[in-house]
C-alpha positions in Angstrom: 9.8 -50.5 28.1 7.6 -49.7 31.1 6.3 -46.1 31.0 6.9 -44.6 34.5 3.9 -43.0 36.2 3.4 -39.3 36.1 4.4 -37.2 39.1 8.1 -36.5 39.7 8.9 -38.2 36.4 6.5 -36.1 34.4 9.0 -33.5 33.3 11.5 -36.2 32.4 8.9 -38.1 30.3 7.9 -34.9 28.4 11.6 -34.2 27.7 12.0 -37.7 26.2 9.0 -37.3 24.0 10.3 -33.8 22.9 13.7 -35.2 22.0 12.1 -38.0 20.0 9.7 -35.7 18.2 12.5 -33.3 17.2 14.6 -36.2 16.0 11.9 -37.4 13.7 11.1 -33.9 12.3 14.6 -33.0 11.6 15.8 -36.3 10.2 17.6 -35.6 7.0 16.9 -31.9 7.2 19.0 -28.9 7.6 18.6 -25.2 8.4 17.2 -24.1 5.1 17.1 -20.4 5.6 13.4 -20.3 4.6 10.8 -18.4 6.7 9.1 -20.6 9.3 5.7 -20.0 7.5 7.1 -21.6 4.3 6.7 -25.4 3.7 10.4 -25.3 2.5 11.5 -24.7 6.1 10.5 -28.2 7.0 11.7 -30.1 3.9 14.3 -32.8 3.9 17.7 -31.4 2.9 18.0 -33.9 0.0 14.8 -32.5 -1.6 15.6 -28.9 -0.7 19.0 -29.1 -2.3 17.6 -30.6 -5.5 14.5 -28.4 -5.9 16.0 -25.2 -4.5 12.5 -23.6 -3.8 11.7 -20.1 -4.7 11.6 -17.9 -7.7 13.2 -14.6 -8.8 11.9 -12.8 -11.9 13.7 -9.7 -13.2 12.6 -7.5 -16.0 15.9 -6.8 -17.9 14.5 -4.6 -20.7 11.2 -3.7 -22.3 10.1 -2.4 -25.7 7.1 -1.4 -27.8 7.3 -1.7 -31.6 5.9 0.8 -34.1 2.9 -1.6 -34.5 2.2 -1.5 -30.7 3.6 -4.9 -29.9 5.0 -4.9 -26.4 7.6 -7.3 -25.1 9.6 -7.9 -21.9 13.1 -9.4 -21.7 13.1 -11.4 -18.4 15.3 -13.7 -16.4 13.9 -16.6 -14.4 16.1 -18.0 -11.6 15.9 -19.7 -8.2 17.0 -17.6 -5.2 20.6 -18.7 -5.6 20.7 -17.6 -9.3 20.3 -20.9 -11.1 18.5 -20.3 -14.4 15.1 -22.1 -14.5 13.5 -24.0 -17.3 9.8 -22.7 -17.7 8.7 -26.1 -18.9 9.9 -27.7 -15.6 11.9 -30.4 -17.5 15.5 -29.3 -16.9 14.8 -27.8 -13.5 12.0 -28.7 -11.0 8.6 -27.0 -11.3 7.0 -25.3 -14.4 7.3 -21.5 -14.5 4.6 -19.2 -15.9 5.0 -15.5 -16.9 2.5 -12.8 -17.6 3.0 -9.1 -18.1 1.2 -5.8 -18.2 2.2 -2.4 -19.6 1.1 1.1 -19.0 1.9 4.6 -20.0 2.2 7.8 -17.8 1.0 10.5 -20.1 3.2 13.6 -20.2 2.3 16.1 -17.5 0.6 13.6 -15.3 1.7 11.3 -12.5 -0.8 8.5 -13.1 -0.5 5.4 -15.3 -3.0 4.5 -18.0 -3.0 0.8 -18.8 -2.8 -0.9 -22.2 -4.2 -4.1 -20.8 -7.5 -2.9 -19.5 -10.8 -4.6 -20.3 -14.6 -4.1 -19.6 -16.3 -6.1 -16.9 -19.9 -6.6 -15.9 -21.0 -7.3 -12.4 -22.7 -10.7 -11.8 -24.3 -9.0 -8.7 -25.7 -5.8 -10.1 -25.3 -6.1 -13.8 -23.4 -2.8 -13.9 -20.4 -2.4 -16.1 -16.9 -1.1 -15.3 -13.3 -1.2 -16.4 -10.5 -3.3 -14.7 -6.9 -4.2 -15.5 -5.1 -7.5 -15.3 -2.0 -9.1 -16.7 -1.8 -10.2 -20.3 -1.8 -14.0 -19.9 -2.2 -14.9 -23.6 1.3 -13.9 -24.8 4.2 -16.0 -25.8 7.4 -16.9 -23.9 10.4 -17.4 -26.1 14.0 -18.3 -25.1 16.6 -15.7 -26.0 19.5 -18.2 -26.0 21.5 -17.0 -23.0 19.1 -18.6 -20.5 16.8 -15.6 -20.5 13.3 -15.2 -22.2 11.2 -12.7 -24.1 7.5 -12.4 -23.2 5.5 -10.9 -26.1 2.2 -9.6 -25.0 -0.9 -10.5 -27.1 -2.5 -7.1 -26.4 -1.0 -4.1 -28.2 -0.5 -0.4 -27.4 -3.1 1.8 -29.0 -2.4 3.5 -32.4 -0.5 6.7 -32.0 0.9 5.9 -28.5 3.5 8.4 -27.2 6.9 7.0 -27.8 8.5 9.8 -25.6 6.3 9.2 -22.5 7.3 7.2 -19.5 6.0 3.6 -19.8 6.2 0.8 -17.2 6.4 -2.9 -17.9 5.3 -5.1 -15.0 5.6 -8.9 -15.0 4.6 -11.6 -12.6 5.7 -15.3 -12.6 4.8 -18.4 -10.7 6.8 -21.6 -10.0 4.7 -24.6 -9.1 6.4 -27.0 -6.7 3.4 -28.6 -5.3 4.4 -32.0 -6.8 7.4 -31.9 -4.4 5.1 -31.3 -1.4 5.9 -27.5 -1.4 4.2 -24.4 -2.4 3.7 -22.3 -5.6 6.2 -19.5 -5.5 5.6 -16.1 -7.0 7.8 -13.2 -8.1 7.2 -9.9 -9.8 9.2 -7.0 -11.1 8.7 -3.7 -13.0 10.8 -1.6 -15.3 10.3 2.0 -16.4 11.3 2.8 -20.0 10.5 5.0 -23.0 9.6 3.3 -26.3 12.1 5.6 -28.2 14.9 4.5 -26.0 15.5 7.8 -24.3 16.2 8.0 -20.6 13.3 8.1 -18.2 13.0 11.6 -16.7 9.4 11.4 -15.3 9.1 8.5 -12.9 6.2 7.5 -10.6 7.7 7.0 -7.2 5.3 8.1 -4.4 5.5 5.2 -2.0 8.0 2.4 -1.8 7.1 -1.3 -1.0 9.6 -1.2 1.8 7.4 1.3 3.6 4.3 -0.9 3.2 6.2 -3.9 4.4 6.9 -2.4 7.8 3.3 -3.6 8.5 2.5 -6.0 5.7 5.7 -8.1 5.9 5.5 -9.1 2.2 3.1 -7.0 0.3 1.3 -9.2 -2.2 -2.3 -9.7 -3.3 -4.4 -11.8 -5.8 -3.0 -15.0 -4.6 0.5 -13.7 -4.6 0.7 -12.8 -8.2 0.7 -9.0 -7.5 3.7 -8.2 -5.5 4.9 -4.7 -4.7 3.3 -1.3 -4.8 5.1 -0.4 -8.1 3.1 -3.1 -9.7 -0.2 -2.2 -7.9 -0.3 1.3 -9.4 -0.3 -0.2 -12.9 -3.6 -2.0 -12.5 -5.3 0.3 -10.0 -5.6 3.3 -12.4 -8.2 6.1 -12.4 -10.4 4.1 -14.8 -10.5 1.0 -12.7 -13.8 0.4 -10.7 -15.8 -2.3 -9.0 -19.1 -2.5 -10.8 -20.7 -4.5 -8.0 -20.1 -2.0 -5.2 -19.6 1.1 -7.4 -16.4 1.8 -5.5 -13.3 3.1 -7.3 -10.3 0.8 -7.5 -7.9 3.7 -8.2 -5.0 3.1 -5.8 -4.9 6.5 -4.0 -8.6 6.1 -3.3 -8.8 2.4 -2.4 -5.7 2.3 -0.2 -6.7 5.4 1.8 -10.2 4.1 2.3 -9.0 0.6 3.3 -6.6 2.0 5.9 -9.3 4.4 7.2 -11.7 1.5 7.6 -13.8 2.1 10.7 -12.8 5.8 10.8 -14.4 6.5 7.4 -17.2 9.1 7.8 -19.4 6.9 5.5 -18.8 3.9 7.7 -19.5 5.8 10.9 -22.7 6.9 9.3 -23.7 3.2 9.0 -22.6 2.3 5.5 -20.2 -0.5 4.6 -17.0 -0.2 2.6 -16.8 -3.3 0.5 -15.0 -4.5 -2.7 -16.1 -7.4 -4.8 -13.4 -9.7 -6.1 -13.0 -12.9 -8.1 -16.1 -15.0 -8.4 -18.1 -12.5 -6.4 -16.0 -12.8 -3.2 -16.6 -9.8 -0.9 -14.0 -8.0 1.2 -15.5 -5.8 3.8 -13.1 -3.2 5.1 -15.5 -1.5 7.4 -14.0 -2.9 10.6 -10.4 -2.2 9.7 -8.7 -0.5 12.7 -5.5 1.2 11.6 -3.0 0.6 14.3 -2.0 4.3 14.5 -3.7 7.6 13.8 -4.6 7.7 10.1 -3.5 11.4 10.1 0.1 10.3 10.2 0.5 10.3 6.4 4.3 10.1 6.6 4.0 6.5 8.0 3.6 5.4 4.5 4.9 8.5 2.6 8.2 8.2 4.3 11.3 9.6 2.4 13.7 7.3 4.3 12.7 4.4 2.0 13.9 6.3 -1.0 10.7 7.4 -2.8 11.5 10.6 -4.7 7.9 11.8 -4.6 7.2 11.0 -0.9 6.2 14.6 -0.3 3.3 14.4 -2.8 0.8 13.8 0.1 1.1 17.4 1.0 2.6 19.0 -2.1 0.0 17.5 -4.5 -3.3 17.7 -2.7 -6.0 16.0 -4.8 -9.8 15.4 -4.7 -9.2 11.6 -5.1 -6.7 11.2 -2.2 -8.2 13.7 0.2 -11.8 12.7 -0.6 -11.0 9.0 0.0 -10.5 9.6 3.7 -12.9 12.5 4.0 -15.6 10.7 2.0 -18.4 12.8 3.5 -17.2 15.8 1.4 -19.0 16.4 -1.9 -16.5 18.5 -3.9 -19.0 19.0 -6.7 -21.6 20.7 -4.5 -19.4 22.0 -1.7 -21.1 19.9 1.0 -18.9 19.7 4.1 -16.3 21.7 2.2 -17.3 25.1 3.7 -19.6 25.5 0.7 -16.7 25.6 -1.7 -17.2 23.8 -5.0 -14.1 22.2 -6.3 -14.2 20.7 -9.8 -10.6 19.7 -10.1 -7.2 19.7 -8.3 -5.9 23.0 -9.7 -7.0 25.2 -6.9 -6.5 23.0 -3.9 -3.3 24.7 -2.9 -5.0 28.1 -2.7 -6.3 27.0 0.7 -4.5 23.9 1.6 -0.9 25.0 1.4 2.0 23.0 2.7 2.3 24.3 6.3 0.6 27.2 8.0 1.3 29.0 11.3 -1.2 27.5 13.6 -2.1 24.0 14.7 -5.1 22.5 12.9 -5.4 25.2 10.3 -6.2 24.5 6.7 -2.7 23.6 5.7 -1.9 20.0 4.8 0.6 19.3 7.6 -1.0 21.3 10.3 -4.4 19.8 9.6 -3.1 16.3 10.2 -1.5 16.9 13.6 -1.6 13.7 15.7 -1.9 14.2 19.5 0.4 11.2 20.1 3.1 12.8 18.0 3.1 16.1 19.8 6.4 15.5 21.6 8.2 14.6 18.3 10.6 17.1 16.7 8.2 17.4 13.7 5.8 19.4 16.0 8.3 21.2 18.1 7.4 24.5 16.4 3.8 24.4 17.9 3.5 27.2 20.5 1.2 25.1 22.6 -1.0 26.3 25.5 -0.4 25.9 29.2 -3.1 26.6 31.8 -1.8 27.5 35.3 -2.8 28.9 38.7 -6.3 27.5 38.2 -8.6 28.8 41.0 -12.4 28.6 41.4 -14.4 30.9 43.6 -18.2 31.1 44.3 -18.4 27.4 43.8 -21.3 26.9 46.1 -25.0 26.3 45.3 -26.8 29.3 44.0 -23.7 31.1 43.0 -22.0 31.5 39.6 -18.5 30.0 39.8 -15.6 32.2 38.7 -12.6 30.6 37.2 -9.2 32.4 37.4 -6.2 31.1 35.4 -3.1 32.0 33.5 -2.6 31.2 29.9 0.8 30.9 28.4 2.6 29.1 25.6 5.2 26.4 26.1 7.9 29.1 26.3 6.2 31.0 29.1 4.9 33.9 27.0 1.4 35.1 28.0 -1.4 34.4 25.5 -4.2 37.0 25.2 -7.8 35.7 25.0 -8.2 37.9 21.9 -5.9 35.5 20.1 -8.3 32.6 20.6 -11.2 34.5 19.0 -8.9 35.2 16.0 -7.9 31.5 15.8 -10.8 29.0 16.1 -8.4 26.3 15.1 -6.2 27.1 18.1 -9.1 27.2 20.4 -10.2 23.8 19.2 -6.8 22.5 19.8 -7.0 23.6 23.4 -10.3 22.1 24.0 -9.6 18.8 22.3 -5.9 18.1 22.6 -4.6 20.6 25.1 -2.0 21.9 22.6 
């Protein structure tokens, strides 16, 4: 066949090549329903129908025996509900399972892990504590197609059988031999070892809120999926011995999202975390796509978190100091000279919502200029300058400025109010509230 010269036939030639290319790519394939970023989206239908890519792990129940032995009863299926064989013999692809377990001590809202271990930095030689899944346990069939994963690490002697515990498991399904990916799935379950109902959950932020930006929240190669699993490892005791930075979730997440806006970064320091094999993640140039003061972007009750109001109802040194990392609560530096040794007195000054914009209350201190027209800030009285006139504006004279000052409702505002409210004056100068 003679290829026609380009020119008027150029569009026709491109169209022919496009049709041929599409025909080759789609030969024997169907619409798989998999995301375009997945290799499964491009597989042949015969292979897809046989392999049925994907993985769904569910923690059905959890227990801790009197001797501290912890176990999780789990199901392993493909996305359509077919039970999988972990050995990869009866169903395609071997499946692995690993679990972690943590307790939320009575009267707290933080987990303490039972699978923590000491670490030593290969960079600085400093030591610290980190948490990971128990990967040395055993996976045993139950008989109904489900499995029990028994952890090798045990709960400490005297553990509280009445306290809320959380079992978190992760699994992988290796389909690389079929030209596909390794798929991951994770799940958590809250329980009490004595079998009583859970009455003290930890439910501050839901994964759905994170996924409005992150699409599919997962880290550590995909093994850690979902914020309900993240809080189990990123506990108060967790730290990065190489950088000295805390790995406690409220600290780490706030600092990462602040990124370039961190006072420490703006002062010329870097915010880094060292990972596996000494890999370094530098978050100093992270630019949050919105104003970091909009706490409710993540702490949004519409996703179902029962403790979504904790960002203002439970002020803490850890969470607040993560963003305001130029404050030294132990000495009072950049904290109006006030020493704060714990969280018990935060609410004395930082109450829920005050009366004036940018006062010391939690909600008013985080007013975002771009959100001023939203209903959340409709109560702000505002300031409106009007009838602005300037006289004596010539060389050698002192200009005189005449203006009216009213709130958004048209009520006059006395200048004496400004001297009584530095926060309100700042609002006028900076944001025109």
